Each structure stands twice: as C-alpha cells, then as structure tokens.
N, C-alpha and C positions, 0 to 999 in steps of 0.2 A: 789693341789686340782682338782677337774674337771673341767671340763666349761661347761655352757649354751649352748644351741644352737645358741644364740646370741654372744659369745664370753662373758659375763663376767663370773667372779667365781664364781663357786655355793657359796651359802654359808652355812655355817658352825654352827652345834647348838653351843648356847650361853651358856657358864659351868660357868660365870661368873656372873650374875644378876638367874642363875635357872631357863634359860626362852628357850623356843623353838623359834627362827625368822627364817621363810621360804626365807628370802632377797629379792630381787627385784621379783614379780608375770610377768608371763609372760602376762599375763592382769593387771595393778598395779588398774583399777582402779572396777574391780569386787569386791563384796562383797555379803554378804548373802541374803542381799535385794532384789538383782538382778533375785531372783529365788521363785517360788513356788516350796516349798518340797511338795512332794504328799503324800508316805510313805514311809515305811522301809522296804528294799528291802535284807538286810544284816545287821548280828551283830557279830562283832569281839570284842577282847580284849579289844582295844585302843577307841573304837565308834561305829557308822551305818552309813552303806552306803543307802543315801537316792532316792528313782529316783524324780527328779526334773526337772521343765520344765525352759528354760530362760523366764521371763519374754517380753523381748523386739523381740525375733526372733522366740518362740516356741517351742524351739528345746530342746527334753528328754536328761536329763544327769541319768548319776548315780554318785552324790557326794557322796564320802568316808569322813564323819566328824568326828575330831580326838580330846579324849579331850586331853588338853595338860598336863594337871595335871596328867594323869592314864600313860602318855607317860614318862614324869619326873620321876614317882613314879618309875618304871620299868626298868627306865634310857634304855631306848630306842631311844634317840633323834638320835643316829649316826643311827641305823637300819630306822627311818622313814623318816632322809635325804636321806640315800643310794636309797630308794623306788624313792622317790623325783626325784632324778637326774636320776635315770632308766626313770622313765618316761617322764623327759625334751629332753629324745633323740630324740626325734620326731619320735617315733615309728610308722612305715606303714608297717603291718604286716594284713591281714585276718582274726587271730585269736587272735589276741591281740590289747589289749581297748587302747587307747589314751590320755595322759593328755590335757587336752582343756586351764585348769582355776587354777588356785591354790593362795591363798589367805588363811588369818588369821586375829583372834579376840585376845581380851585378852585372852581370855578362850582356842580357838577352832581352829585346823587348817582343813582345806576345800582343797581337790581334786577334782576334778569337770572332770569327766571323761566322755568316748562315753559311752554311755545307750545301752546294748543287749540284748533286750528282748529275754526270757529264759532260764535265771539265772545259775548257775555255774552246773557246770560239777559236781561236789559234791553231790550238792543239786538231781538232778536226778541218780546218782546212790543209795544214799541213799533209795530213793524213789522207788527204781524196785529193788534194790539187788543186781543182778547180770545185764550187756549185755549181747546180745548174742555175738558169737565171728564176727560177718560182722560189726556190730554198733562198737564194743570194739575197733575192727581192725583201723577202721576209727577215733574215738578219739584218739586214740594210733598215728596213722600218723598227726593229726591237733598238736596234744602236740610236738611232736618232731620236726616238723616243725616249732612253734614258739620256742620251746628251742632255735632251731638252728639261727634262726633269730637273737636273743636276744646272741647268744656265738660268730655271725656276728657284731653284737656292741660292742665285748668288755665286756659281760653282763656275768655273770655267775648266773646260775637260781639255788638255793636250793631246 
C-alpha cells in the first residue's frame, strides 16, 4: 500500500460491496455545500471539471466531480485511486496542479484542485491547430519539467 503524506495507509477501492471509498480526506470536514459551483470547464468519461469558489475564503478551484457508477461500470476504481494517490504526494511544481481537498457523497467523488486560468494545452492546440516553433518549444520544456518532477517522486506518467 502507498502512504499518504500524513503517513496513513492510502485507501484501497472496496470491491466487496461494489463501492468506492476514498478513505480519510485531507480535510474530512469538506463537502460539496462548501463551494459555489460556477460553470463546467471540462468534461471527461467519468464526470466533469467545474470551476468552483470556496464559500468561506473566496478561493477559486477546479473541482473534478466523478460519477461512482461510471467508474464502477468501467472497472476503473484502481485507476482513480492511483490518480488520487499521485495527487496526495503534495505536488509542489509550477506546471502541475495540487490536490487541496478530496471528499465523496454516495454517488460522487470530488477532487478539489488548484485552478489555473487559461485552460488545458489540448484546448489551445485544438483552437490554433499548430504552434509556431518557439511556443511549441516552450510548452515541450514545461511538459518535460513536470514529467521529470513526477519521476523524481517515483511516479510514472503515461
């Protein structure tokens, strides 16, 4: 088992009852009602990424909301738990977002991440179709730096 930053064992997906359990949260008191969900900023195969504002301090976050049914149907529990485990490594890199909170409801998993205004690289590439070489070099250097950092944490990114 991997260990979380606090030294507690990382939770494993529960298969006995067909459920997903995140285990203890970095902030066990966090819940969906702590946030104002403003708009959808991304969509994936398991859920959505929402721009949210934390009600108590006004900080903006990107909240990845995953549907448990969809994860279970596609048998991706281990993949989702591996993602959370990587995010829990207290990532401190300018080109990577960090996990600030994680919590769950009976139907959904929530990963509250740093919000970086400007969107995903893929969005910009789709919109512009290609980058001029100086910009492509800049992005390639950022990606290489981020992947190198993850490797230094013994994380392999595919």
